[in-house]
N, C-alpha and C positions, 0 to 999 in steps of 0.2 A: 578541482575536477569533480563533477557529479558522478557518483558510482552507486551500484546496487549489488547486493549479494543476497541470494534467496533460493528457495525451492518451493514447489507447488504440487498439486495433485497429479500433474503429468509426470513428474520425475520421482515422486516419493510416495510410497504407500501410506495408508492411514495410520498404521501402528507407529511408523517413524514420525509422522506429523504430530501424533499424540505426545511423543516424547518432548518435542519442541514446546507444545502448548503447556505441558506440565513442568517445563524447565523454569529458569529464573524469570521473574516478572520484568516488564519493560524498565521499571525504575532500577533494577539490578543490572539488566543487560546493556542498556544504553551507555551508562558511564564506563563500563568495561569496554564497550565497542569504541567509544571516543578515544580512550587511552591506547588501546591496542592498535588502532588504525590511524592514529594521529589525525582524527577527524575534528573539524570545527563545528559541524552540524550533523545531527543524526535524526532520522525519522523511522519508526518501526511500523510496518504495515502487516498486521497479524489478523488473519481470517481463518475460517474453517478449512480453506483449501490452499492457503499460502502463508509463508512467513518471509518477509523481505525487509532488509535493512538498507535504506537509502542514506548516503552520507557524502559529505564534501571533504575531500582530502587530496593531497598531492598524488599525481598518477605515477607512483613508483612501481618498479617491476615486481616487488614482493607483495604488493597489495592483494592480488587475486588469491594466492594461496593462504595468506594470513586471514583474509576475510572468510574464506571457505572453512578454514580450521576453527575460526571463532564461532561460526554458526553450528558446526558439528559438535564442538565442546559444549555449547549452550544446550544442545538437544540431549546431552547425557549419553552414557554408554548403553543404556537400555533401549534407546530409540533406534540404534543401528542405522543412523543416518550416513549414507554413503557420500563421501566427498564428490564423487563423480556425478551425483544427482543435484549438486549445488551449482548454480550459475552465478557468474560475476560479469557485469557489464559496466563499461565506463563511457563517459561523454555522451555522444549522440545515441549510442545503443541503449544506454540507461534511460535517456529521455523517451525514446521511442517505446521502450518496454513499459514504462509507467503509463504513458498515454494509451497504449494498447490495453493495459490492465483496466484503466478507467473506462475505456470504451466497451468493455465486455468481451474483447477478442481472446483473452487469456483465461476466461472463466470456464468452469465445468459446464455451466449453462450459458451458452453463447448469448451475449447481449444482456445478461441478467442485471437487475437494477441495484441489488444490495451493495455490490462492490463500489458503486459510485459514491454512496453515502460513506462507506468506510474510507475511501480515498480522501474525501472532503474533511473527514474528522481527524485523520492521522497527523497532519502537520500542526494544527492548533494544539492537539494533545501533547506533542513533543515540545512545542514552544512553551506551553504552560509548565511542563516538567523541567524546563531549562536546558533542553538538549537540541531543540530545533534552531532555526535561524532564517534570515531573510531570503537566502537563495532557495532553500527547499520549500519554504512557505510559498514563494512565487511559483516554483515548479509544480507543487501540488494543486495550487489554485488554477493554474493553466491546464493541468491534467483533468481537473473536474469540469472545466468549461469544454474541453475537448470531448469528454464523455457525454456531456449534454448535447453537444452539436452532433455527435455521431448518432445518437438516438433520435434527434429531431429531424435530421436530414436523410436518414436511411430507415429501413425496416428491420434493423439488426435485433430489435427488441420485440418484434411482432410475435404473436402466438404465445408459446410457453417460455417465460423468461425469468423465472425465479426458482430458488430451491423450494420455496413453499408450494408453488404450483407442481413441481416435480413430485413432491411428497404426496400431494393430493392425487395426482395421476397414478402414482405407484399403488396407493391404497385402492383406488378405483379399479386398477387392473386385477387385484386379488378379490375384492368384494363385489365387483360389478357396480351397481348403483350405490352411491353413498347416502342416498335418501334415508333419513331416520337413523343413521348409524351413530352410535354414541362415540364422541371424541373426547379423549383425555389428554391434556397438554401439560407437560412438565416444563416450566419456565414461562416467563412473561415478557421477554425482550422483543426486539424487532422481528427476528426470525419466527418466534412463536406467534406474534401478531399476524404476520403475513400468511403463515401456514394455516392458522385458524380461519382467517378470512377466506382463503381459497377452498379449504375443506367445506366451510359453510356454504360457499357459492355452489358447490356440487351437491348440496343437500344434507351434509352431515349435521347432526344435532340430536340431542342436547350436547352442550360443550361444558366440560369440567376443567378447571385450571388449578394447578398446584405450583407454588413457587416458594423459595426460601423466605421471601418477603410477602406476607399475606396481603398487604396493601396493594402491591403490584399485581398480584393474582386477581384481586378484586377489580382493578382497572381493566384488565384484559377480559375478565368475565363479563363485566358490564358492557364493554364495547362489542362483545360477541354474543350478547344475550344468553350468557351461560351462568355458571356458579363457581365460586372459589371455595376451596376446601383446605383444611389443615391436615397434618400428618395422621391424625386419629381416623380420618375418613378414607385414607388411601386404599385399604383392602376392598371396601365396598365399591369405591369408584372404579378400581381396576376390574373388578368382577363384572361391572355393568358395561364396560367399554368394549367397543368393536375395533377402535383405532387408538393406539397410544403413540404420542409424539414426544420425543425428548429434545429440548432446545435449551438446556441450561449450560452455564459456564463452569459447572462443578468439576473438580479435578479427579473425581472418582465416579464409579457406577452408581447412579441414582436408582435405577431399576435393576433388580437382581433376579436370578432364577426363582428364588423363594417367592418374590412378589408375583411373578407371572404364573408360577405353579398354583398359587392360591387363587389367582384370577381364572385359571382354566378349570378349577374344580367344579363339578356339576354343571359344566357349560354345554355339554352335549356336543353337537356337530358345529356349533357356531364358532367360526375361525376368529383369530385375533391378529391384526396387523400392527406391527411395532415399527415405527420409523425413527431412527436415531440420527439426529442432525448435529449432535454434539462432537466437538473435538477439543479435549478428549471425549471418548464415547460416554454417553449417559447410561447406556444399557449394556449389561454383561453380554458379550457375544454368544455365550452358551445358551442364551434365551432362544436363539434361532434354531436350536436342536430340539426344542420341546414340541411334542405333537400338537398340531392345530395352530401353530404360531408361524407367521411369516415375518422375518426381521429384515429390514433394510437399513444399512448405514449410509453415510454421506456419499461414499464412493459407489455404492450399489445403484444410486440414482442415475448414474451415467447411462444405464440401459434405457431409462425413460427419456433422457436428453437425446439419445441417438435416434429415437423415433420421430423427433420433431426438428432436428437440426437442419434438415433439408429445406425447411421453410425459410431459413435465414441465410443459408450458405451463399446465396447469390449476392448478398449484401456485404460479404466480407471484404471483397476487393475495394468497394467504395469506402468502407470504414478505414481500411488501411491507407487509402489515399488521404483521407481527412487527418489521420494520425500523422502521416508524413508531412502534410502541410503545416500542421500545428507544431510539430517537433522542430521543423525548420525555422518557423517564426520565433519559437522560444530560443532556439540555439543562436539565432541572429541577435536577438535582444541580449542574451547572456554573454555572448562573445563581445558585444558592444560595451557592456559594463566592465568586462575584464580588461578590454583594451583601454578604456578610460582610466581604469585604476592604474594600469601599467604606465600610461603616459603621464599621469599625475606623479607617480613615483620617479620617473625619469626627470621630470622638470624639478621636482624637489631635490633630487640628487645633484642636478646641475646648479641649482640655486645655493645649495650647501657649499659646493666647491667654489662658486663665485664669491660667496661671503668670506670663505677662508682665505682666498687670494686677495680680496680687498683688505682683509685684516693685515696681511703681510705687506701689501703695498702702502698702507697708511703709515708704516714706519719709514718709508723711503721717499714719498712724494708729498707735495703740498696738498692742502685741502682742495684747491681749485683743480689741480691735476688729478686728484682722486676721483672727481666726478667723471672726468674723461676716461680714466681707467675702468671705472665701474660700467660706463656705457659700452666700452670695447669688450669687456669681459661678458656682459650680457649678450652682445651681438655674436661673440664667438660661441657661447653656449647654444644660442638659437640655431646658428648655422651647423654646428656639430650634431644637434639633435634633430634637425629637419628631416634628413633621410631615414634615420632609425624610426622616428615617429610615423612617417608616411608608410614605411614598410610594415610596421605593427598594425596600422589601420587596415592595410591591404590584407594582412593575415586573418583578419576577422571575417573576410568574405571569400578568401581563397584557401580551400582545404589543403592545397599542396604546400602552403606556408604555415601549416599548423604548429610546427615546432619553433617558429621564429621567436615567439614570445619567451620561450625557455632560454633560447640562445641570448636574447637581449638581456635577460635577467642575469645570466652568467657573465656576459661581457661587462656589464655595469655594476656587478656585485650587489644585485638587488635580492631581497629575500624571496621565498617561493611565491608570495603574492596572494595566498589564500585569504589572509586577514584583510588586505586591501580590497580584494574582490568582494568580500562580504560587506565591507563598509560602502563600497560603490553601489551594491544592490540595495542596501538599506537606505542610502541617500536617494535612490530612485523609486522608493516604495510609494511615494505619493502619486506617481504616474502608473497607469496600467501597462503591463508588458504588451507590446504590440503583437497582435496575433489575428488570426482569422475568426476565432471563436467569438461569439457574442452571446450575452445572457438572453 
């Protein structure tokens, strides 16, 4: 059963999400999750606005509470993560949730593009680390195609659709025109690149870039026609800046009150806008209390989002329809693989019993008669399995028969089937999962 446990910006405040981001790394968390939840596959989707663990495991009654407790424990006691703010979805609900995430319906910025790249990267990263598997790989691939289709067929991503654009609009709201405003960017990753691009499009410049890796800072500086600096140049660069943007993955505050106090010295009436896009935060929250400084963190940008969300709200219903179509297509494919796995196990079980009976019969009858006995045993097994197999196939398309597979496994003493389902999906990996989405 495909399941997800997680929390996001809607349920959990920034300080609690920081605790998760500062918690154990994926390489520490995923093996713990696999063992605690009895999962065969795990994928972690961790962004500035969400942390979600997708996994494949038997659908046992204890799963929900165990999964929520696992996430709260990973966040640590200082994060104050409330179990009531953690959601847990199974089966179709989990699939619809991921497809909605990939389509930008669950983002702070409705229809934003960054989440699509993060969804595309999550499963390959888990596979490389040895925790993913063919079921979740196929699920995340289909989710990415669904996200592309939603953006291609609707206007869900029209207008303002990224955190970088929100940051640029927030700075513009304080400073008015960004023309000629000095921009200082901490970090050189994708968010930093997008933010610098949109700030520059509104006239910001010159642009200064600082990163832990000078070579990466140089790459972004060259792409944005700016300059890269080292730590020795920080005080001067901050003093010259009108806008400071933090986009690093550092586990601590990169920009302190001491830094900003120095930048505000002899500044006169010239204000400073600081936009902190990091989780954990890159900027000490106390910076916002300094005179002449306007500080925005990732959650503060929701006010900018609210001003533009009306442009795309009319598209939400259409995107939800696309998500439902694609989730149904994936579920139909997935149930088909599960059914095929169960049918293979039933036939293998019957063949094992037939061979055992043949072994006993070989002691009692002639070789000629043994062929007849073998034929009759095969015919008997086929007749006995005909109705169960037909009913299992029907269960794949009839929601009212959803528990039939579990009953069949109990009646025929078959294992939970997770391993067989994984092998069935892996065996079908050469063929694309049937769906509506097209590249």
